mmCIF file of the N, C-alpha and C atoms, coordinates in Angstrom:
data_MODEL
# 
_entry.id   MODEL 
# 
loop_
_atom_site.group_PDB 
_atom_site.id 
_atom_site.type_symbol 
_atom_site.label_atom_id 
_atom_site.label_alt_id 
_atom_site.label_comp_id 
_atom_site.label_asym_id 
_atom_site.label_entity_id 
_atom_site.label_seq_id 
_atom_site.pdbx_PDB_ins_code 
_atom_site.Cartn_x 
_atom_site.Cartn_y 
_atom_site.Cartn_z 
_atom_site.occupancy 
_atom_site.B_iso_or_equiv 
_atom_site.pdbx_formal_charge 
_atom_site.auth_seq_id 
_atom_site.auth_comp_id 
_atom_site.auth_asym_id 
_atom_site.auth_atom_id 
_atom_site.pdbx_PDB_model_num 
ATOM 1   N N  . MET A 1 1  ? 0.819   -1.195 0.000   1.00 0.00 ? 1  MET A N  1 
ATOM 2   C CA . MET A 1 1  ? 0.000   0.000  0.000   1.00 0.00 ? 1  MET A CA 1 
ATOM 3   C C  . MET A 1 1  ? 0.866   1.264  0.000   1.00 0.00 ? 1  MET A C  1 
ATOM 4   N N  . ALA A 1 2  ? 1.999   1.235  0.683   1.00 0.00 ? 2  ALA A N  1 
ATOM 5   C CA . ALA A 1 2  ? 2.892   2.387  0.722   1.00 0.00 ? 2  ALA A CA 1 
ATOM 6   C C  . ALA A 1 2  ? 3.484   2.667  -0.659  1.00 0.00 ? 2  ALA A C  1 
ATOM 7   N N  . ALA A 1 3  ? 3.755   1.609  -1.425  1.00 0.00 ? 3  ALA A N  1 
ATOM 8   C CA . ALA A 1 3  ? 4.287   1.799  -2.775  1.00 0.00 ? 3  ALA A CA 1 
ATOM 9   C C  . ALA A 1 3  ? 3.258   2.501  -3.657  1.00 0.00 ? 3  ALA A C  1 
ATOM 10  N N  . LEU A 1 4  ? 1.991   2.182  -3.479  1.00 0.00 ? 4  LEU A N  1 
ATOM 11  C CA . LEU A 1 4  ? 0.939   2.843  -4.246  1.00 0.00 ? 4  LEU A CA 1 
ATOM 12  C C  . LEU A 1 4  ? 0.864   4.330  -3.909  1.00 0.00 ? 4  LEU A C  1 
ATOM 13  N N  . ALA A 1 5  ? 1.050   4.676  -2.653  1.00 0.00 ? 5  ALA A N  1 
ATOM 14  C CA . ALA A 1 5  ? 1.044   6.074  -2.249  1.00 0.00 ? 5  ALA A CA 1 
ATOM 15  C C  . ALA A 1 5  ? 2.201   6.826  -2.903  1.00 0.00 ? 5  ALA A C  1 
ATOM 16  N N  . TRP A 1 6  ? 3.371   6.193  -2.986  1.00 0.00 ? 6  TRP A N  1 
ATOM 17  C CA . TRP A 1 6  ? 4.521   6.837  -3.623  1.00 0.00 ? 6  TRP A CA 1 
ATOM 18  C C  . TRP A 1 6  ? 4.318   6.983  -5.124  1.00 0.00 ? 6  TRP A C  1 
ATOM 19  N N  . LEU A 1 7  ? 3.531   6.140  -5.734  1.00 0.00 ? 7  LEU A N  1 
ATOM 20  C CA . LEU A 1 7  ? 3.243   6.273  -7.165  1.00 0.00 ? 7  LEU A CA 1 
ATOM 21  C C  . LEU A 1 7  ? 2.198   7.362  -7.433  1.00 0.00 ? 7  LEU A C  1 
ATOM 22  N N  . LEU A 1 8  ? 1.391   7.672  -6.451  1.00 0.00 ? 8  LEU A N  1 
ATOM 23  C CA . LEU A 1 8  ? 0.377   8.712  -6.635  1.00 0.00 ? 8  LEU A CA 1 
ATOM 24  C C  . LEU A 1 8  ? 0.997   10.121 -6.637  1.00 0.00 ? 8  LEU A C  1 
ATOM 25  N N  . ILE A 1 9  ? 2.115   10.281 -5.973  1.00 0.00 ? 9  ILE A N  1 
ATOM 26  C CA . ILE A 1 9  ? 2.768   11.597 -5.919  1.00 0.00 ? 9  ILE A CA 1 
ATOM 27  C C  . ILE A 1 9  ? 3.154   12.086 -7.319  1.00 0.00 ? 9  ILE A C  1 
ATOM 28  N N  . PRO A 1 10 ? 3.849   11.269 -8.146  1.00 0.00 ? 10 PRO A N  1 
ATOM 29  C CA . PRO A 1 10 ? 4.146   11.730 -9.510  1.00 0.00 ? 10 PRO A CA 1 
ATOM 30  C C  . PRO A 1 10 ? 2.886   11.918 -10.352 1.00 0.00 ? 10 PRO A C  1 
ATOM 31  N N  . LEU A 1 11 ? 1.868   11.097 -10.110 1.00 0.00 ? 11 LEU A N  1 
ATOM 32  C CA . LEU A 1 11 ? 0.625   11.245 -10.854 1.00 0.00 ? 11 LEU A CA 1 
ATOM 33  C C  . LEU A 1 11 ? -0.013  12.614 -10.553 1.00 0.00 ? 11 LEU A C  1 
ATOM 34  N N  . PHE A 1 12 ? -0.060  13.014 -9.299  1.00 0.00 ? 12 PHE A N  1 
ATOM 35  C CA . PHE A 1 12 ? -0.592  14.323 -8.950  1.00 0.00 ? 12 PHE A CA 1 
ATOM 36  C C  . PHE A 1 12 ? 0.275   15.441 -9.526  1.00 0.00 ? 12 PHE A C  1 
ATOM 37  N N  . ALA A 1 13 ? 1.581   15.237 -9.576  1.00 0.00 ? 13 ALA A N  1 
ATOM 38  C CA . ALA A 1 13 ? 2.475   16.240 -10.150 1.00 0.00 ? 13 ALA A CA 1 
ATOM 39  C C  . ALA A 1 13 ? 2.199   16.420 -11.643 1.00 0.00 ? 13 ALA A C  1 
ATOM 40  N N  . VAL A 1 14 ? 1.967   15.346 -12.352 1.00 0.00 ? 14 VAL A N  1 
ATOM 41  C CA . VAL A 1 14 ? 1.670   15.421 -13.787 1.00 0.00 ? 14 VAL A CA 1 
ATOM 42  C C  . VAL A 1 14 ? 0.337   16.124 -14.018 1.00 0.00 ? 14 VAL A C  1 
ATOM 43  N N  . VAL A 1 15 ? -0.662  15.792 -13.235 1.00 0.00 ? 15 VAL A N  1 
ATOM 44  C CA . VAL A 1 15 ? -1.970  16.434 -13.378 1.00 0.00 ? 15 VAL A CA 1 
ATOM 45  C C  . VAL A 1 15 ? -1.853  17.926 -13.060 1.00 0.00 ? 15 VAL A C  1 
ATOM 46  N N  . GLY A 1 16 ? -1.131  18.275 -12.015 1.00 0.00 ? 16 GLY A N  1 
ATOM 47  C CA . GLY A 1 16 ? -0.933  19.681 -11.675 1.00 0.00 ? 16 GLY A CA 1 
ATOM 48  C C  . GLY A 1 16 ? -0.175  20.426 -12.759 1.00 0.00 ? 16 GLY A C  1 
ATOM 49  N N  . ALA A 1 17 ? 0.840   19.793 -13.346 1.00 0.00 ? 17 ALA A N  1 
ATOM 50  C CA . ALA A 1 17 ? 1.604   20.430 -14.427 1.00 0.00 ? 17 ALA A CA 1 
ATOM 51  C C  . ALA A 1 17 ? 0.727   20.631 -15.663 1.00 0.00 ? 17 ALA A C  1 
ATOM 52  N N  . ALA A 1 18 ? -0.145  19.697 -15.948 1.00 0.00 ? 18 ALA A N  1 
ATOM 53  C CA . ALA A 1 18 ? -1.046  19.839 -17.096 1.00 0.00 ? 18 ALA A CA 1 
ATOM 54  C C  . ALA A 1 18 ? -2.024  20.986 -16.886 1.00 0.00 ? 18 ALA A C  1 
ATOM 55  N N  . ILE A 1 19 ? -2.555  21.104 -15.689 1.00 0.00 ? 19 ILE A N  1 
ATOM 56  C CA . ILE A 1 19 ? -3.475  22.207 -15.393 1.00 0.00 ? 19 ILE A CA 1 
ATOM 57  C C  . ILE A 1 19 ? -2.746  23.545 -15.483 1.00 0.00 ? 19 ILE A C  1 
ATOM 58  N N  . TRP A 1 20 ? -1.564  23.621 -14.902 1.00 0.00 ? 20 TRP A N  1 
ATOM 59  C CA . TRP A 1 20 ? -0.795  24.868 -14.955 1.00 0.00 ? 20 TRP A CA 1 
ATOM 60  C C  . TRP A 1 20 ? -0.412  25.214 -16.390 1.00 0.00 ? 20 TRP A C  1 
ATOM 61  N N  . GLY A 1 21 ? -0.026  24.230 -17.190 1.00 0.00 ? 21 GLY A N  1 
ATOM 62  C CA . GLY A 1 21 ? 0.343   24.469 -18.590 1.00 0.00 ? 21 GLY A CA 1 
ATOM 63  C C  . GLY A 1 21 ? -0.819  24.998 -19.404 1.00 0.00 ? 21 GLY A C  1 
ATOM 64  N N  . SER A 1 22 ? -2.002  24.442 -19.201 1.00 0.00 ? 22 SER A N  1 
ATOM 65  C CA . SER A 1 22 ? -3.159  24.946 -19.939 1.00 0.00 ? 22 SER A CA 1 
ATOM 66  C C  . SER A 1 22 ? -3.526  26.358 -19.486 1.00 0.00 ? 22 SER A C  1 
ATOM 67  N N  . TRP A 1 23 ? -3.358  26.679 -18.212 1.00 0.00 ? 23 TRP A N  1 
ATOM 68  C CA . TRP A 1 23 ? -3.644  28.019 -17.719 1.00 0.00 ? 23 TRP A CA 1 
ATOM 69  C C  . TRP A 1 23 ? -2.608  29.027 -18.232 1.00 0.00 ? 23 TRP A C  1 
ATOM 70  N N  . ALA A 1 24 ? -1.343  28.620 -18.292 1.00 0.00 ? 24 ALA A N  1 
ATOM 71  C CA . ALA A 1 24 ? -0.280  29.527 -18.725 1.00 0.00 ? 24 ALA A CA 1 
ATOM 72  C C  . ALA A 1 24 ? -0.363  29.832 -20.217 1.00 0.00 ? 24 ALA A C  1 
ATOM 73  N N  . SER A 1 25 ? -0.909  28.921 -21.008 1.00 0.00 ? 25 SER A N  1 
ATOM 74  C CA . SER A 1 25 ? -0.958  29.131 -22.454 1.00 0.00 ? 25 SER A CA 1 
ATOM 75  C C  . SER A 1 25 ? -2.285  29.703 -22.932 1.00 0.00 ? 25 SER A C  1 
ATOM 76  N N  . ARG A 1 26 ? -3.094  30.203 -22.025 1.00 0.00 ? 26 ARG A N  1 
ATOM 77  C CA . ARG A 1 26 ? -4.388  30.760 -22.419 1.00 0.00 ? 26 ARG A CA 1 
ATOM 78  C C  . ARG A 1 26 ? -4.185  32.074 -23.170 1.00 0.00 ? 26 ARG A C  1 
ATOM 79  N N  . SER A 1 27 ? -5.206  32.521 -23.862 1.00 0.00 ? 27 SER A N  1 
ATOM 80  C CA . SER A 1 27 ? -5.159  33.768 -24.618 1.00 0.00 ? 27 SER A CA 1 
ATOM 81  C C  . SER A 1 27 ? -5.282  34.943 -23.655 1.00 0.00 ? 27 SER A C  1 
ATOM 82  N N  . LYS A 1 28 ? -4.368  35.901 -23.767 1.00 0.00 ? 28 LYS A N  1 
ATOM 83  C CA . LYS A 1 28 ? -4.336  37.019 -22.825 1.00 0.00 ? 28 LYS A CA 1 
ATOM 84  C C  . LYS A 1 28 ? -4.707  38.345 -23.487 1.00 0.00 ? 28 LYS A C  1 
ATOM 85  N N  . THR A 1 29 ? -5.158  38.352 -24.726 1.00 0.00 ? 29 THR A N  1 
ATOM 86  C CA . THR A 1 29 ? -5.421  39.615 -25.414 1.00 0.00 ? 29 THR A CA 1 
ATOM 87  C C  . THR A 1 29 ? -6.627  40.338 -24.838 1.00 0.00 ? 29 THR A C  1 
ATOM 88  N N  . ILE A 1 30 ? -7.604  39.638 -24.332 1.00 0.00 ? 30 ILE A N  1 
ATOM 89  C CA . ILE A 1 30 ? -8.799  40.272 -23.784 1.00 0.00 ? 30 ILE A CA 1 
ATOM 90  C C  . ILE A 1 30 ? -8.453  41.014 -22.500 1.00 0.00 ? 30 ILE A C  1 
ATOM 91  N N  . GLY A 1 31 ? -7.562  40.488 -21.705 1.00 0.00 ? 31 GLY A N  1 
ATOM 92  C CA . GLY A 1 31 ? -7.187  41.119 -20.447 1.00 0.00 ? 31 GLY A CA 1 
ATOM 93  C C  . GLY A 1 31 ? -6.540  42.472 -20.637 1.00 0.00 ? 31 GLY A C  1 
ATOM 94  N N  . ASP A 1 32 ? -5.752  42.644 -21.708 1.00 0.00 ? 32 ASP A N  1 
ATOM 95  C CA . ASP A 1 32 ? -5.108  43.926 -21.949 1.00 0.00 ? 32 ASP A CA 1 
ATOM 96  C C  . ASP A 1 32 ? -6.132  45.007 -22.243 1.00 0.00 ? 32 ASP A C  1 
ATOM 97  N N  . VAL A 1 33 ? -7.158  44.674 -23.014 1.00 0.00 ? 33 VAL A N  1 
ATOM 98  C CA . VAL A 1 33 ? -8.181  45.658 -23.345 1.00 0.00 ? 33 VAL A CA 1 
ATOM 99  C C  . VAL A 1 33 ? -8.930  46.069 -22.077 1.00 0.00 ? 33 VAL A C  1 
ATOM 100 N N  . ALA A 1 34 ? -9.242  45.108 -21.234 1.00 0.00 ? 34 ALA A N  1 
ATOM 101 C CA . ALA A 1 34 ? -9.942  45.418 -19.987 1.00 0.00 ? 34 ALA A CA 1 
ATOM 102 C C  . ALA A 1 34 ? -9.053  46.252 -19.066 1.00 0.00 ? 34 ALA A C  1 
ATOM 103 N N  . GLU A 1 35 ? -7.756  45.955 -19.029 1.00 0.00 ? 35 GLU A N  1 
ATOM 104 C CA . GLU A 1 35 ? -6.841  46.729 -18.186 1.00 0.00 ? 35 GLU A CA 1 
ATOM 105 C C  . GLU A 1 35 ? -6.762  48.180 -18.660 1.00 0.00 ? 35 GLU A C  1 
ATOM 106 N N  . LEU A 1 36 ? -6.675  48.391 -19.969 1.00 0.00 ? 36 LEU A N  1 
ATOM 107 C CA . LEU A 1 36 ? -6.588  49.753 -20.490 1.00 0.00 ? 36 LEU A CA 1 
ATOM 108 C C  . LEU A 1 36 ? -7.881  50.524 -20.252 1.00 0.00 ? 36 LEU A C  1 
ATOM 109 N N  . ALA A 1 37 ? -9.015  49.861 -20.384 1.00 0.00 ? 37 ALA A N  1 
ATOM 110 C CA . ALA A 1 37 ? -10.297 50.520 -20.115 1.00 0.00 ? 37 ALA A CA 1 
ATOM 111 C C  . ALA A 1 37 ? -10.401 50.880 -18.636 1.00 0.00 ? 37 ALA A C  1 
ATOM 112 N N  . GLY A 1 38 ? -9.935  50.010 -17.774 1.00 0.00 ? 38 GLY A N  1 
ATOM 113 C CA . GLY A 1 38 ? -9.946  50.300 -16.345 1.00 0.00 ? 38 GLY A CA 1 
ATOM 114 C C  . GLY A 1 38 ? -9.038  51.462 -15.999 1.00 0.00 ? 38 GLY A C  1 
ATOM 115 N N  . TYR A 1 39 ? -7.887  51.551 -16.660 1.00 0.00 ? 39 TYR A N  1 
ATOM 116 C CA . TYR A 1 39 ? -6.968  52.658 -16.412 1.00 0.00 ? 39 TYR A CA 1 
ATOM 117 C C  . TYR A 1 39 ? -7.580  53.973 -16.882 1.00 0.00 ? 39 TYR A C  1 
ATOM 118 N N  . ALA A 1 40 ? -8.289  53.958 -18.010 1.00 0.00 ? 40 ALA A N  1 
ATOM 119 C CA . ALA A 1 40 ? -8.951  55.168 -18.495 1.00 0.00 ? 40 ALA A CA 1 
ATOM 120 C C  . ALA A 1 40 ? -10.033 55.618 -17.514 1.00 0.00 ? 40 ALA A C  1 
ATOM 121 N N  . ARG A 1 41 ? -10.781 54.683 -16.964 1.00 0.00 ? 41 ARG A N  1 
ATOM 122 C CA . ARG A 1 41 ? -11.792 55.033 -15.963 1.00 0.00 ? 41 ARG A CA 1 
ATOM 123 C C  . ARG A 1 41 ? -11.139 55.606 -14.710 1.00 0.00 ? 41 ARG A C  1 
ATOM 124 N N  . PHE A 1 42 ? -10.004 55.048 -14.324 1.00 0.00 ? 42 PHE A N  1 
ATOM 125 C CA . PHE A 1 42 ? -9.272  55.544 -13.148 1.00 0.00 ? 42 PHE A CA 1 
ATOM 126 C C  . PHE A 1 42 ? -8.811  56.986 -13.378 1.00 0.00 ? 42 PHE A C  1 
ATOM 127 N N  . ARG A 1 43 ? -8.243  57.279 -14.552 1.00 0.00 ? 43 ARG A N  1 
ATOM 128 C CA . ARG A 1 43 ? -7.807  58.637 -14.853 1.00 0.00 ? 43 ARG A CA 1 
ATOM 129 C C  . ARG A 1 43 ? -8.965  59.617 -14.821 1.00 0.00 ? 43 ARG A C  1 
ATOM 130 N N  . ASP A 1 44 ? -10.096 59.230 -15.403 1.00 0.00 ? 44 ASP A N  1 
ATOM 131 C CA . ASP A 1 44 ? -11.267 60.100 -15.387 1.00 0.00 ? 44 ASP A CA 1 
ATOM 132 C C  . ASP A 1 44 ? -11.736 60.371 -13.959 1.00 0.00 ? 44 ASP A C  1 
ATOM 133 N N  . ALA A 1 45 ? -11.734 59.350 -13.142 1.00 0.00 ? 45 ALA A N  1 
ATOM 134 C CA . ALA A 1 45 ? -12.172 59.517 -11.754 1.00 0.00 ? 45 ALA A CA 1 
ATOM 135 C C  . ALA A 1 45 ? -11.222 60.432 -10.995 1.00 0.00 ? 45 ALA A C  1 
ATOM 136 N N  . MET A 1 46 ? -9.929  60.316 -11.223 1.00 0.00 ? 46 MET A N  1 
ATOM 137 C CA . MET A 1 46 ? -8.966  61.170 -10.534 1.00 0.00 ? 46 MET A CA 1 
ATOM 138 C C  . MET A 1 46 ? -9.093  62.619 -10.976 1.00 0.00 ? 46 MET A C  1 
ATOM 139 N N  . GLU A 1 47 ? -9.388  62.852 -12.244 1.00 0.00 ? 47 GLU A N  1 
ATOM 140 C CA . GLU A 1 47 ? -9.545  64.222 -12.717 1.00 0.00 ? 47 GLU A CA 1 
ATOM 141 C C  . GLU A 1 47 ? -10.796 64.860 -12.128 1.00 0.00 ? 47 GLU A C  1 
ATOM 142 N N  . ARG A 1 48 ? -11.843 64.093 -11.925 1.00 0.00 ? 48 ARG A N  1 
ATOM 143 C CA . ARG A 1 48 ? -13.064 64.633 -11.343 1.00 0.00 ? 48 ARG A CA 1 
ATOM 144 C C  . ARG A 1 48 ? -12.924 64.831 -9.849  1.00 0.00 ? 48 ARG A C  1 
ATOM 145 N N  . ALA A 1 49 ? -12.163 64.009 -9.172  1.00 0.00 ? 49 ALA A N  1 
ATOM 146 C CA . ALA A 1 49 ? -12.075 64.052 -7.716  1.00 0.00 ? 49 ALA A CA 1 
ATOM 147 C C  . ALA A 1 49 ? -11.231 65.223 -7.220  1.00 0.00 ? 49 ALA A C  1 
ATOM 148 N N  . HIS A 1 50 ? -10.239 65.649 -7.983  1.00 0.00 ? 50 HIS A N  1 
ATOM 149 C CA . HIS A 1 50 ? -9.324  66.692 -7.540  1.00 0.00 ? 50 HIS A CA 1 
ATOM 150 C C  . HIS A 1 50 ? -9.387  67.869 -8.502  1.00 0.00 ? 50 HIS A C  1 
ATOM 151 N N  . PRO A 1 51 ? -10.019 68.968 -8.112  1.00 0.00 ? 51 PRO A N  1 
ATOM 152 C CA . PRO A 1 51 ? -10.074 70.130 -8.993  1.00 0.00 ? 51 PRO A CA 1 
ATOM 153 C C  . PRO A 1 51 ? -8.688  70.762 -9.119  1.00 0.00 ? 51 PRO A C  1 
ATOM 154 N N  . THR A 1 52 ? -8.470  71.448 -10.205 1.00 0.00 ? 52 THR A N  1 
ATOM 155 C CA . THR A 1 52 ? -7.186  72.116 -10.401 1.00 0.00 ? 52 THR A CA 1 
ATOM 156 C C  . THR A 1 52 ? -7.141  73.379 -9.565  1.00 0.00 ? 52 THR A C  1 
ATOM 157 N N  . PHE A 1 53 ? -5.983  73.996 -9.428  1.00 0.00 ? 53 PHE A N  1 
ATOM 158 C CA . PHE A 1 53 ? -5.832  75.194 -8.619  1.00 0.00 ? 53 PHE A CA 1 
ATOM 159 C C  . PHE A 1 53 ? -6.608  76.371 -9.221  1.00 0.00 ? 53 PHE A C  1 
ATOM 160 N N  . SER A 1 54 ? -6.709  76.444 -10.533 1.00 0.00 ? 54 SER A N  1 
ATOM 161 C CA . SER A 1 54 ? -7.422  77.556 -11.150 1.00 0.00 ? 54 SER A CA 1 
ATOM 162 C C  . SER A 1 54 ? -8.922  77.464 -10.909 1.00 0.00 ? 54 SER A C  1 
ATOM 163 N N  . ASP A 1 55 ? -9.447  76.242 -10.702 1.00 0.00 ? 55 ASP A N  1 
ATOM 164 C CA . ASP A 1 55 ? -10.874 76.057 -10.478 1.00 0.00 ? 55 ASP A CA 1 
ATOM 165 C C  . ASP A 1 55 ? -11.268 76.283 -9.022  1.00 0.00 ? 55 ASP A C  1 
ATOM 166 N N  . SER A 1 56 ? -10.361 76.171 -8.109  1.00 0.00 ? 56 SER A N  1 
ATOM 167 C CA . SER A 1 56 ? -10.709 76.230 -6.690  1.00 0.00 ? 56 SER A CA 1 
ATOM 168 C C  . SER A 1 56 ? -10.538 77.640 -6.147  1.00 0.00 ? 56 SER A C  1 
ATOM 169 N N  . ALA A 1 57 ? -10.946 77.837 -4.904  1.00 0.00 ? 57 ALA A N  1 
ATOM 170 C CA . ALA A 1 57 ? -10.850 79.131 -4.236  1.00 0.00 ? 57 ALA A CA 1 
ATOM 171 C C  . ALA A 1 57 ? -9.387  79.469 -3.977  1.00 0.00 ? 57 ALA A C  1 
ATOM 172 N N  . PRO A 1 58 ? -9.079  80.727 -3.722  1.00 0.00 ? 58 PRO A N  1 
ATOM 173 C CA . PRO A 1 58 ? -7.688  81.094 -3.414  1.00 0.00 ? 58 PRO A CA 1 
ATOM 174 C C  . PRO A 1 58 ? -7.188  80.357 -2.178  1.00 0.00 ? 58 PRO A C  1 
ATOM 175 N N  . HIS A 1 59 ? -5.942  80.017 -2.207  1.00 0.00 ? 59 HIS A N  1 
ATOM 176 C CA . HIS A 1 59 ? -5.354  79.233 -1.116  1.00 0.00 ? 59 HIS A CA 1 
ATOM 177 C C  . HIS A 1 59 ? -4.639  80.150 -0.135  1.00 0.00 ? 59 HIS A C  1 
ATOM 178 N N  . ALA A 1 60 ? -4.737  79.826 1.122   1.00 0.00 ? 60 ALA A N  1 
ATOM 179 C CA . ALA A 1 60 ? -4.100  80.632 2.153   1.00 0.00 ? 60 ALA A CA 1 
ATOM 180 C C  . ALA A 1 60 ? -2.585  80.487 2.114   1.00 0.00 ? 60 ALA A C  1 
ATOM 181 N N  . PHE A 1 61 ? -2.104  79.315 1.700   1.00 0.00 ? 61 PHE A N  1 
ATOM 182 C CA . PHE A 1 61 ? -0.665  79.090 1.725   1.00 0.00 ? 61 PHE A CA 1 
ATOM 183 C C  . PHE A 1 61 ? 0.036   79.667 0.510   1.00 0.00 ? 61 PHE A C  1 
ATOM 184 N N  . SER A 1 62 ? -0.677  80.100 -0.504  1.00 0.00 ? 62 SER A N  1 
ATOM 185 C CA . SER A 1 62 ? -0.025  80.597 -1.707  1.00 0.00 ? 62 SER A CA 1 
ATOM 186 C C  . SER A 1 62 ? 0.679   81.928 -1.451  1.00 0.00 ? 62 SER A C  1 
ATOM 187 N N  . ASP A 1 63 ? 0.156   82.773 -0.533  1.00 0.00 ? 63 ASP A N  1 
ATOM 188 C CA . ASP A 1 63 ? 0.792   84.052 -0.244  1.00 0.00 ? 63 ASP A CA 1 
ATOM 189 C C  . ASP A 1 63 ? 1.994   83.899 0.669   1.00 0.00 ? 63 ASP A C  1 
ATOM 190 N N  . SER A 1 64 ? 2.004   82.871 1.511   1.00 0.00 ? 64 SER A N  1 
ATOM 191 C CA . SER A 1 64 ? 3.083   82.738 2.478   1.00 0.00 ? 64 SER A CA 1 
ATOM 192 C C  . SER A 1 64 ? 4.346   82.141 1.860   1.00 0.00 ? 64 SER A C  1 
ATOM 193 N N  . ALA A 1 65 ? 4.225   81.454 0.762   1.00 0.00 ? 65 ALA A N  1 
ATOM 194 C CA . ALA A 1 65 ? 5.390   80.794 0.174   1.00 0.00 ? 65 ALA A CA 1 
ATOM 195 C C  . ALA A 1 65 ? 6.462   81.781 -0.273  1.00 0.00 ? 65 ALA A C  1 
ATOM 196 N N  . PRO A 1 66 ? 6.135   82.893 -0.967  1.00 0.00 ? 66 PRO A N  1 
ATOM 197 C CA . PRO A 1 66 ? 7.207   83.822 -1.348  1.00 0.00 ? 66 PRO A CA 1 
ATOM 198 C C  . PRO A 1 66 ? 7.885   84.450 -0.139  1.00 0.00 ? 66 PRO A C  1 
ATOM 199 N N  . HIS A 1 67 ? 7.117   84.731 0.926   1.00 0.00 ? 67 HIS A N  1 
ATOM 200 C CA . HIS A 1 67 ? 7.712   85.331 2.115   1.00 0.00 ? 67 HIS A CA 1 
ATOM 201 C C  . HIS A 1 67 ? 8.697   84.374 2.780   1.00 0.00 ? 67 HIS A C  1 
ATOM 202 N N  . GLU A 1 68 ? 8.344   83.094 2.795   1.00 0.00 ? 68 GLU A N  1 
ATOM 203 C CA . GLU A 1 68 ? 9.252   82.114 3.386   1.00 0.00 ? 68 GLU A CA 1 
ATOM 204 C C  . GLU A 1 68 ? 10.528  82.016 2.582   1.00 0.00 ? 68 GLU A C  1 
ATOM 205 N N  . ARG A 1 69 ? 10.422  82.073 1.256   1.00 0.00 ? 69 ARG A N  1 
ATOM 206 C CA . ARG A 1 69 ? 11.612  82.016 0.425   1.00 0.00 ? 69 ARG A CA 1 
ATOM 207 C C  . ARG A 1 69 ? 12.469  83.253 0.626   1.00 0.00 ? 69 ARG A C  1 
ATOM 208 N N  . GLU A 1 70 ? 11.826  84.428 0.742   1.00 0.00 ? 70 GLU A N  1 
ATOM 209 C CA . GLU A 1 70 ? 12.580  85.662 0.946   1.00 0.00 ? 70 GLU A CA 1 
ATOM 210 C C  . GLU A 1 70 ? 13.310  85.653 2.279   1.00 0.00 ? 70 GLU A C  1 
ATOM 211 N N  . SER A 1 71 ? 12.626  85.170 3.334   1.00 0.00 ? 71 SER A N  1 
ATOM 212 C CA . SER A 1 71 ? 13.269  85.157 4.637   1.00 0.00 ? 71 SER A CA 1 
ATOM 213 C C  . SER A 1 71 ? 14.404  84.144 4.673   1.00 0.00 ? 71 SER A C  1 
ATOM 214 N N  . ALA A 1 72 ? 14.253  83.033 3.970   1.00 0.00 ? 72 ALA A N  1 
ATOM 215 C CA . ALA A 1 72 ? 15.328  82.048 3.917   1.00 0.00 ? 72 ALA A CA 1 
ATOM 216 C C  . ALA A 1 72 ? 16.512  82.601 3.143   1.00 0.00 ? 72 ALA A C  1 
ATOM 217 N N  . ALA A 1 73 ? 16.240  83.318 2.075   1.00 0.00 ? 73 ALA A N  1 
ATOM 218 C CA . ALA A 1 73 ? 17.321  83.921 1.295   1.00 0.00 ? 73 ALA A CA 1 
ATOM 219 C C  . ALA A 1 73 ? 18.044  84.997 2.106   1.00 0.00 ? 73 ALA A C  1 
ATOM 220 N N  . ALA A 1 74 ? 17.287  85.784 2.869   1.00 0.00 ? 74 ALA A N  1 
ATOM 221 C CA . ALA A 1 74 ? 17.903  86.826 3.705   1.00 0.00 ? 74 ALA A CA 1 
ATOM 222 C C  . ALA A 1 74 ? 18.752  86.219 4.803   1.00 0.00 ? 74 ALA A C  1 
ATOM 223 N N  . ALA A 1 75 ? 18.280  85.142 5.394   1.00 0.00 ? 75 ALA A N  1 
ATOM 224 C CA . ALA A 1 75 ? 19.051  84.478 6.448   1.00 0.00 ? 75 ALA A CA 1 
ATOM 225 C C  . ALA A 1 75 ? 20.336  83.906 5.881   1.00 0.00 ? 75 ALA A C  1 
ATOM 226 N N  . THR A 1 76 ? 20.276  83.367 4.679   1.00 0.00 ? 76 THR A N  1 
ATOM 227 C CA . THR A 1 76 ? 21.481  82.819 4.053   1.00 0.00 ? 76 THR A CA 1 
ATOM 228 C C  . THR A 1 76 ? 22.452  83.929 3.737   1.00 0.00 ? 76 THR A C  1 
ATOM 229 N N  . ALA A 1 77 ? 21.942  85.068 3.268   1.00 0.00 ? 77 ALA A N  1 
ATOM 230 C CA . ALA A 1 77 ? 22.818  86.213 2.945   1.00 0.00 ? 77 ALA A CA 1 
ATOM 231 C C  . ALA A 1 77 ? 23.484  86.762 4.190   1.00 0.00 ? 77 ALA A C  1 
ATOM 232 N N  . VAL A 1 78 ? 22.760  86.809 5.287   1.00 0.00 ? 78 VAL A N  1 
ATOM 233 C CA . VAL A 1 78 ? 23.325  87.343 6.524   1.00 0.00 ? 78 VAL A CA 1 
ATOM 234 C C  . VAL A 1 78 ? 24.410  86.423 7.033   1.00 0.00 ? 78 VAL A C  1 
ATOM 235 N N  . THR A 1 79 ? 24.181  85.130 7.029   1.00 0.00 ? 79 THR A N  1 
ATOM 236 C CA . THR A 1 79 ? 25.177  84.212 7.559   1.00 0.00 ? 79 THR A CA 1 
ATOM 237 C C  . THR A 1 79 ? 26.398  84.141 6.661   1.00 0.00 ? 79 THR A C  1 
ATOM 238 N N  . SER A 1 80 ? 26.209  84.230 5.343   1.00 0.00 ? 80 SER A N  1 
ATOM 239 C CA . SER A 1 80 ? 27.371  84.129 4.465   1.00 0.00 ? 80 SER A CA 1 
ATOM 240 C C  . SER A 1 80 ? 28.187  85.421 4.489   1.00 0.00 ? 80 SER A C  1 
ATOM 241 N N  . SER A 1 81 ? 27.530  86.564 4.634   1.00 0.00 ? 81 SER A N  1 
ATOM 242 C CA . SER A 1 81 ? 28.276  87.833 4.661   1.00 0.00 ? 81 SER A CA 1 
ATOM 243 C C  . SER A 1 81 ? 29.012  88.022 5.992   1.00 0.00 ? 81 SER A C  1 
ATOM 244 N N  . SER A 1 82 ? 28.442  87.507 7.067   1.00 0.00 ? 82 SER A N  1 
ATOM 245 C CA . SER A 1 82 ? 29.111  87.700 8.355   1.00 0.00 ? 82 SER A CA 1 
ATOM 246 C C  . SER A 1 82 ? 30.298  86.760 8.522   1.00 0.00 ? 82 SER A C  1 
ATOM 247 N N  . SER A 1 83 ? 30.340  85.667 7.771   1.00 0.00 ? 83 SER A N  1 
ATOM 248 C CA . SER A 1 83 ? 31.451  84.745 7.927   1.00 0.00 ? 83 SER A CA 1 
ATOM 249 C C  . SER A 1 83 ? 32.652  85.164 7.103   1.00 0.00 ? 83 SER A C  1 
ATOM 250 N N  . GLY A 1 84 ? 32.462  86.037 6.096   1.00 0.00 ? 84 GLY A N  1 
ATOM 251 C CA . GLY A 1 84 ? 33.548  86.351 5.206   1.00 0.00 ? 84 GLY A CA 1 
ATOM 252 C C  . GLY A 1 84 ? 34.259  87.554 5.536   1.00 0.00 ? 84 GLY A C  1 
# 
């Protein structure tokens, strides 16, 4: 009985390899079309979900950004001029 069990192992391996081989050689052209259509739907959804800056109200942080850059530039100028 043990010898029969050892013979079943290769039999299951052959059946598994046949199933995997038929799955691996299937036609994949339909999947690409569905993937591209899904990506197009995703892009459309992202464009609708996030309005652009020109469409939205003025932002509070847009005015502070130049001031932060100016103060950082002034601090760099002060430190570099005092070291030389």
